MARLOTI-250511 format. One record per residue (C-alpha): x, y, z negated. Coordinates in pm, whole numbers, plus 50000, padded with zeros to 5 digits. Example, Ala and Ser with C-alpha at 12.3 -4.5 7.8 and 13.67 -1.06 7.14 Angstrom:
! MARLOTI-250511
512304955049220513674989449286
END
This chain:
! MARLOTI-250511
458790283544004459640271844378456210284644473456780321444361460170326444544460630349444795460890331645146464560342745162465440322444845466080287644762466990267744477469600240244421469880222344097473470203644070471990180043794468160177543823467970168643461469620203843384466610227043463468500257543314471590253143504471040260343900471790279344228469960303644357470750308644761469590340944884469350343345295468430381245356466400385045701467020419845735469360449945643473130446545631473640411945490471060395445731472360360745839474300354745550473630331145251474630341544914474830318144640474120329644280474990305243983472080308443727472560299143371469930300343109471130301542754469580289942430468900324142367466630327342631463990346742688465470372342398468580373542605468710373942978470060345143194473870347443321474260353843685477210348943870477340357244234479760327344401480060340244721482610370044795480750399744932480940435345003478250449444813477730481744612475820462044310478050430444338481530428744263484230409044469484570388244129481090378944154479920404243846476280416243935474770448443850471200448343817469280464543560466900438443452470240417943353471290439343105470380432442716470330469742630469430496042910469710531542900467030535743170464480513143002464510487543273466770461643124465980425242968463230422242761461380387942636458730395842845460650391843171461200360743336463260340343592461190349243858461890387243800465330378443798465100358444164463150386744296465710410644153468500393744291466990392544613466230428344634469490436644577469700429444979466950452345056465260479244861467460478244496470650487544658472170514544417474890535744545474540562144261475910538844019477780510544171479800483544040481930481344352482920516744363485000513644690481740496944899479630525344775482280552344875482570538645207478700534445267478680572345196481580585845396481200559845724478240535045736479660521446060482670513145856480720502545589478590476145802481800466545970482880454845633480070438545545480300417445850483750407945800483120392945485480010374445584481850359945870484580347845619482690340545326478650337845377477550324745736477080287945775476740269346064
END
C-alpha cells in the first residue's frame, strides 16, 4: 500500500502485527495547511469492505471538514450517502488515504461543512481564516 501513497502521506503502525489499526500522517505541501503534520487514526473493522474504516483526526486543526474533536466529513467514509459518493464495497484503503489527503487541497467543502465556524470565517474573511489555521498549526501541527 505504501507504494500507492501520495508523496505527502506516510503510514505508521503502532503494532506491526495489527495491520488493521494504523496512523496516517498527512503533510500538505500546498494550501492553507502547508507545513503542518496531521495525524489520522484509521481502524479497519471486521465489516470491511462492506463498511468503511473508522477514521479520526488526532491533530487538532481549524478546517471546515474536520471538527475540533477529530470527526471527519468525507463522503466516501459515509455508509449511506445521498450524493452517491459514499462508501461502496468496491472502494479500497487507497481511496480513503487519497481522500483524506485531498481534504487539504481540492476536496475542501465550504458548502456542507462539519466545522461551520471555519467555513463561515473562510467566506467572510480569508485572511482571518488563514491566520486561524496558522494559529492552530503552530500550536498543534508543526513539528520541529
